[in-house]
C-alpha positions in Angstrom: 77.1 137.4 65.6 76.3 138.4 62.0 75.2 141.9 63.1 78.5 142.5 64.8 80.5 141.3 61.8 78.3 143.4 59.5 78.6 146.5 61.7 82.4 146.1 61.9 82.6 145.7 58.1 80.5 148.8 57.6 82.7 150.8 60.0 85.9 149.6 58.2 84.4 150.5 54.8 83.4 154.0 56.0 86.9 154.5 57.5 88.5 153.3 54.2 86.3 155.6 52.2 87.1 158.6 54.4 90.8 157.9 54.1 90.6 157.6 50.3 88.7 160.9 50.1 91.5 162.6 52.1 94.1 161.1 49.8 92.4 162.4 46.7 92.6 166.0 47.8 95.9 167.8 47.9 97.1 171.2 48.9 100.3 173.1 48.1 101.3 176.4 49.7 103.8 178.5 47.8 106.5 178.7 47.0 106.2 175.5 44.9 105.2 174.3 41.5 101.7 173.0 40.9 101.0 171.0 37.7 97.3 170.6 37.1 95.6 168.9 34.3 96.9 171.6 32.0 98.0 174.6 34.1 101.5 174.9 35.5 101.7 177.5 38.3 104.8 178.5 40.1 103.2 179.6 43.4 104.6 182.6 45.2 104.8 182.9 48.9 101.3 183.5 50.3 99.6 181.5 47.5 98.1 178.1 47.7 96.3 175.6 45.5 93.8 173.1 46.7 92.7 170.3 44.4 88.9 169.8 44.1 88.1 167.1 41.6 89.6 165.3 38.7 89.0 162.7 36.1 90.5 161.3 32.9 91.1 164.5 31.0 90.3 167.5 33.3 90.1 168.7 36.8 89.3 171.6 39.1 91.2 173.4 41.9 91.1 176.5 44.0 94.0 179.0 43.7 94.3 181.5 46.5 96.7 184.3 47.1 97.0 188.1 47.8 95.1 188.6 44.5 92.0 186.8 46.0 90.5 183.4 45.1 90.1 181.8 41.6 88.3 178.6 40.8 90.2 176.9 38.0 89.2 174.2 35.5 92.0 172.7 33.6 91.9 170.3 30.7 94.8 168.5 29.0 92.4 167.4 26.2 90.4 170.6 25.7 89.2 172.7 22.7 89.8 176.3 21.9 87.8 178.4 24.5 85.1 180.7 23.3 85.6 184.4 22.9 88.1 186.9 21.6 91.9 186.5 22.2 93.4 189.5 24.0 96.9 188.2 24.3 98.2 186.2 21.3 99.8 182.8 21.6 103.6 182.8 21.6 106.3 180.2 22.1 106.5 181.0 25.8 102.9 182.1 26.7 99.5 180.7 26.0 96.8 182.8 24.4 94.6 184.6 26.9 90.9 185.3 26.1 88.9 188.3 27.1 86.9 188.2 30.3 83.4 186.9 29.8 80.3 185.9 31.8 79.4 182.2 31.9 76.6 180.8 34.1 76.7 183.9 36.3 80.5 183.8 36.8 83.3 185.9 35.4 85.8 183.8 33.3 89.2 184.3 31.7 90.6 181.4 29.7 94.0 180.3 28.5 94.8 178.1 25.5 98.1 176.6 24.3 97.0 176.4 20.7 96.6 172.6 21.0 94.6 170.7 23.6 95.7 172.4 26.8 93.2 174.9 28.2 92.4 176.5 31.6 89.4 178.5 32.7 89.7 180.9 35.7 86.5 182.0 37.3 85.2 184.2 40.1 81.8 185.4 41.3 83.0 189.0 40.8 84.8 190.6 37.8 88.4 189.5 37.8 90.8 192.2 39.0 94.1 193.4 37.4 95.9 191.5 40.2 94.0 188.3 39.2 94.8 188.8 35.5 98.4 189.4 36.3 98.5 186.1 38.3 96.8 184.3 35.4 99.4 185.7 33.1 102.1 183.7 35.0 100.4 180.4 34.2 101.8 178.1 31.5 99.9 175.1 30.0 100.8 171.6 29.0 98.6 168.9 27.4 98.1 165.2 27.6 101.2 163.3 26.6 103.5 166.0 28.0 105.2 165.7 31.4 106.1 169.0 33.0 109.1 168.9 35.4 109.7 170.1 38.9 106.1 169.6 40.1 105.7 169.7 43.9 102.0 168.8 43.6 100.5 167.2 40.5 97.1 166.1 39.4 97.2 162.7 37.7 94.8 160.6 35.7 92.1 159.0 37.8 89.3 156.7 36.9 86.9 155.8 39.7 85.2 152.5 38.9 81.6 152.0 40.2 81.5 149.7 43.2 
């Protein structure tokens, strides 16, 4: 009898874990507003975002569209990214940093002058279309609450079991 109860408990636990993993991931197809850990993206038709992982201050997601695919790491509590600024910070736009190589990937970063930062990466050199898409992104930081979000990443803290 103990084996049957144990097997049932294991089956229920595995089912619960699978359901929790599905609930942690999210996808939004445009048009719609995605609010990541720092990036705010107003998705156009044909674009979509898939959340990948998140934590207390940062998270990652995949952004796909006619421009291709970008892996994005956003932080609501980040530091100034490395490199040269090629588009200066303004009241309406974050600073954009020059494309650079990091661990074999091509990266362009945005920074809001405070703690909000986002890093957009690809295996290949980012194209003009990808840079134009990145230029549509706005940033917020921890403590701020953007409005109109159709999909939003939120603080999560997974406790060890």
